[in-house]
C-alpha positions in Angstrom: 129.1 83.3 104.7 129.2 85.9 107.5 126.7 86.8 110.3 123.1 86.2 109.3 120.8 89.2 108.7 118.2 89.5 111.4 114.7 89.9 109.8 111.6 91.5 111.3 108.4 90.7 109.4 105.7 93.3 109.3 102.4 91.8 108.0 101.7 88.1 108.7 98.8 87.5 106.3 98.5 84.8 103.7 101.7 85.4 101.7 103.9 85.3 104.9 103.4 81.5 105.2 105.4 81.0 102.0 108.3 83.1 103.4 108.3 81.2 106.8 108.3 77.9 104.9 111.6 78.7 103.2 113.5 80.6 105.9 115.0 77.4 107.3 116.6 76.8 103.9 118.4 80.2 104.0 121.1 80.2 106.6 122.1 83.8 106.0 118.6 85.0 107.3 117.5 84.8 110.9 113.8 85.5 111.8 113.9 87.8 114.8 110.4 89.2 115.3 107.0 89.6 113.7 104.4 92.4 113.8 100.9 92.9 112.4 97.9 95.3 113.0 96.1 92.2 114.2 98.0 91.6 117.5 96.4 88.2 118.1 97.5 87.0 114.7 101.0 88.3 115.2 101.2 86.4 118.6 99.9 83.2 117.1 102.5 83.4 114.2 105.3 84.3 116.7 104.5 81.2 118.7 104.6 79.0 115.6 107.9 80.5 114.5 109.5 80.6 118.0 110.1 84.4 117.9 108.7 87.5 119.6 105.6 89.4 118.5 106.0 93.2 118.7 103.9 96.2 117.7 105.0 97.8 114.4 106.6 100.7 116.2 108.5 98.4 118.6 109.8 96.2 115.7 111.0 99.2 113.8 112.8 100.5 116.9 114.3 97.1 117.9 118.1 97.1 117.5 118.1 93.3 117.0 116.3 93.8 113.6 118.7 94.5 110.7 116.1 94.4 107.9 112.4 94.6 107.6 110.4 92.2 105.4 107.4 94.3 104.4 104.4 92.0 103.7 101.7 94.6 104.3 99.0 95.4 101.7 100.1 97.6 98.8 98.9 100.9 100.1 101.1 100.5 103.1 104.3 99.5 101.2 105.9 103.0 100.8 105.0 104.1 104.3 106.5 101.1 106.1 109.5 101.2 103.8 110.2 104.8 104.7 109.8 104.2 108.4 112.1 101.2 108.2 114.8 103.2 106.5 114.4 106.0 109.0 115.0 103.4 111.7 118.3 102.5 110.0 117.1 99.1 108.6 117.3 97.6 105.1 113.9 96.8 103.7 112.6 94.1 101.3 108.9 94.2 100.3 106.3 92.3 98.5 105.3 93.7 95.1 104.4 96.3 94.0 107.2 98.6 95.4 104.5 101.3 96.0 101.2 102.4 94.6 102.9 104.9 92.3 106.3 106.1 91.2 105.7 109.3 93.1 105.4 107.2 96.3 108.3 104.9 95.4 110.9 107.5 94.4 111.4 108.9 98.0 112.0 105.3 99.2 114.9 104.8 96.8 116.3 108.3 97.4 116.2 107.9 101.2 117.9 104.5 101.0 120.6 105.8 98.8 121.2 108.7 101.2 121.4 106.4 104.2 123.5 103.7 102.5 120.7 101.1 103.0 119.3 98.5 100.6 115.8 98.3 99.2 114.7 95.0 97.6 111.3 93.9 96.2 109.5 90.8 95.1 109.1 89.0 92.8 112.0 86.7 93.4 110.4 83.9 91.5 112.5 85.0 88.5 115.6 83.8 90.3 114.4 80.2 90.3 115.4 77.6 87.7 112.4 78.2 85.4 113.0 81.8 84.3 116.7 81.6 84.7 116.9 78.5 82.4 114.9 80.4 79.8 117.3 83.4 80.2 120.3 81.1 79.8 118.9 79.7 76.6 118.3 83.2 75.3 121.9 84.3 76.2 123.4 81.2 74.5 121.5 82.0 71.3 119.3 78.8 71.3 116.5 80.6 69.4 118.7 83.1 67.6 118.1 86.8 68.0 115.0 87.5 70.2 112.3 89.3 68.2 109.2 89.4 70.5 107.5 87.9 73.5 103.8 87.3 74.4 102.3 87.0 77.9 98.7 86.1 78.6 97.8 85.6 82.3 94.1 85.4 83.3 91.8 84.2 86.0 88.2 84.8 87.0 89.2 86.8 90.1 90.9 86.2 93.4 87.7 86.5 95.3 87.1 82.8 94.5 89.8 81.7 96.9 91.1 84.6 99.0 89.2 85.1 102.3 89.8 88.9 102.3 90.3 89.9 98.6 89.0 93.5 98.7 92.5 95.0 98.3 92.9 93.2 95.0 90.3 95.6 93.6 91.7 98.8 95.0 94.6 100.9 93.6 97.8 98.8 93.9 95.8 95.7 92.9 94.0 94.5 89.9 95.6 91.9 87.5 98.3 94.4 86.4 99.7 95.4 89.8 99.1 92.0 91.3 100.3 89.6 88.6 102.0 91.9 86.2 105.3 92.2 88.3 106.0 88.5 87.7 105.9 88.8 84.0 107.3 92.3 83.6 110.3 91.5 85.8 110.9 88.5 83.7 110.7 90.5 80.5 113.1 93.1 81.7 115.4 90.3 82.9 115.3 88.8 79.4 115.4 91.9 77.2 116.4 94.9 79.3 114.5 98.0 80.1 111.3 99.2 78.5 111.4 102.6 76.7 107.7 103.2 75.7 104.3 101.5 76.1 100.9 101.6 74.7 97.8 99.8 75.9 94.1 99.5 76.5 92.3 98.9 79.8 88.8 98.1 81.0 86.5 96.4 83.5 83.3 94.5 83.2 80.0 95.1 85.1 80.3 91.7 86.9 79.6 91.9 90.6 82.5 90.5 92.7 81.5 88.5 95.7 83.7 86.8 98.4 83.4 83.1 98.0 85.2 81.8 101.1 85.9 82.6 104.8 84.0 84.8 107.3 83.3 87.4 104.6 81.7 84.9 102.2 78.8 86.5 100.3 79.8 90.1 100.8 80.3 92.2 97.7 83.6 93.9 96.7 83.8 97.4 95.2 85.9 97.4 92.1 88.0 100.5 91.7 90.7 99.2 89.2 90.7 98.0 85.7 90.3 94.2 85.5 91.4 93.5 81.9 94.6 95.1 80.6 96.5 94.6 77.3 99.8 96.3 76.7 102.6 96.6 74.1 106.0 97.2 75.5 109.0 98.4 73.4 112.3 97.4 75.0 115.5 99.4 74.4 117.0 96.3 72.9 114.4 96.4 70.1 112.3 93.4 71.3 108.5 94.0 71.4 106.5 92.3 74.2 102.7 92.0 74.3 101.1 91.5 77.7 97.5 90.7 78.6 96.5 90.2 82.3 92.9 89.8 83.3 90.5 89.0 86.2 87.8 88.5 83.6 88.6 85.1 82.0 86.8 81.9 83.2 88.8 79.6 80.9 91.5 79.9 78.2 93.8 77.9 75.9 96.1 80.8 75.2 99.8 80.1 75.9 100.9 81.9 79.1 104.4 83.0 78.2 106.4 82.6 75.0 109.5 84.2 73.5 110.0 84.2 69.8 113.4 84.4 68.1 114.8 84.2 64.6 115.6 80.5 65.1 112.9 79.2 67.4 110.5 79.7 70.3 111.0 79.3 74.1 107.9 78.3 76.1 108.7 80.1 79.4 107.3 78.5 82.6 104.9 80.6 84.7 107.1 83.2 86.5 104.6 83.1 89.4 106.4 79.8 90.1 110.1 79.1 90.7 111.0 75.9 89.0 108.6 74.7 86.3 110.2 73.2 83.2 111.2 75.1 80.1 110.4 73.9 76.6 112.0 74.9 73.2 111.0 74.5 69.6 113.6 75.4 67.0 113.5 76.1 63.2 115.1 72.6 62.7 112.7 70.8 65.1 109.3 72.5 65.4 108.1 70.3 68.2 108.3 71.7 71.8 110.8 69.7 73.9 111.7 70.1 77.5 115.2 71.2 78.1 117.5 70.4 81.2 117.8 72.9 83.9 120.6 75.3 83.0 120.6 78.1 85.6 118.9 79.5 88.7 118.6 78.9 92.4 117.5 75.3 92.8 114.5 74.4 95.0 113.9 78.2 95.5 110.9 79.8 97.2 109.8 83.1 98.7 112.7 84.7 100.5 115.4 83.8 98.1 115.5 87.4 96.8 115.9 88.6 100.4 118.7 86.1 101.0 120.4 87.3 97.7 120.1 90.8 99.1 121.7 89.8 102.4 124.6 88.2 100.5 125.0 91.4 98.4 125.1 93.5 101.5 127.9 91.2 102.9 129.9 91.3 99.6 129.2 94.8 98.5 127.7 93.8 95.1 124.3 94.8 93.6 121.4 92.5 94.6 119.2 91.1 91.9 115.6 91.7 93.2 116.5 95.4 93.6 114.4 98.5 94.3 115.6 100.0 91.1 114.2 97.0 89.1 110.9 97.2 91.0 110.7 100.9 90.4 111.1 100.4 86.6 108.5 97.7 86.6 106.2 100.0 88.6 106.7 102.7 86.0 105.9 100.3 83.2 102.6 99.4 85.0 101.7 103.0 85.7 102.5 104.0 82.1 100.3 101.2 80.8 97.3 102.5 82.8 98.1 106.0 81.6 98.3 104.8 78.0 95.0 103.0 78.3 93.2 106.0 79.9 94.5 108.6 77.4 94.8 106.4 74.3 98.4 107.5 73.8 101.9 106.1 73.7 103.8 106.8 76.9 107.6 107.3 77.1 109.2 105.9 80.3 111.7 108.1 82.2 113.4 105.3 84.3 115.8 102.7 83.2 117.6 99.8 84.9 120.5 97.4 84.3 119.5 93.9 83.5 120.0 91.8 86.7 122.9 89.4 86.8 121.9 85.9 85.8 121.9 83.2 88.5 124.4 80.4 87.5 123.4 76.8 87.9 124.3 75.5 91.3 124.5 78.9 93.0 123.2 79.4 96.5 121.9 82.9 97.5 123.9 82.8 100.8 127.3 82.0 99.2 127.3 83.2 95.6 
């Protein structure tokens, strides 16, 4: 392992806590500075982490920062990424990559022109849960994959998040918020998607903040809150995906993969290391299988550490901007298909990311 990558974090809201929790486990990352529009919050976090709090402009200009971890709200993702690249810094952001492919494309083009890296969450797919399921697929445990089914649902994030309005604006909703976890997993399993169809909608239910200083205030809803899609992969596998902010309770399995010789119960890709279960044609009972691949004890930031190692070694990184762009186009196309009642052909493609071997560490692999 070479010199650690110095990280400047822009946006120190709720999600940043999970990154800070895991930075100490990742010796090839060094937290250098934080910034936030709320200067008091940035100062408080800086004191907790033992680093300096800067304005966004000063952090971007600071030569001590090698890469920007962009944890702003979705509508700021592309702007901050472009500004970071213009300042000569690599950038890794929370999902989605941008609000649209039109916003995201210049980010990838600018990075390529400057020889800089773009990475994007989710990196949950690099943990032992999804990677063990991938290893089972690749070894043929359930024969040839035929189809997959995803069903993620919740009543809505306003029940727990103190400032949830952005979840109901473009770049939010169940598809853009939760979809990347499942879609990134599906592309990692079966390769790129070539066409999609789908339906979308929203209820008339009033959304009200349940916790924090905004409790009791209503939230305008400007996105579809129930989405069902059919994805056709280039490999021939068909995936069905339903994501919703409209479901109070369900017994529907969250994520399953169906093959000619069995079924894999895939753990929630919003988590890193939940167990995997398999039922085969010979034994139709689901049974937990041993961990077979993935970064052990992983958490937020492992994708960034994987990118740092890739910069050092000159190889592609797994949680790449190209993968995030393809997932973004899938989501954008699903919304288009729902609005127009048509089948939408995708224009982007991506290589399936390299699997993570059992026992690998992101700073040394």
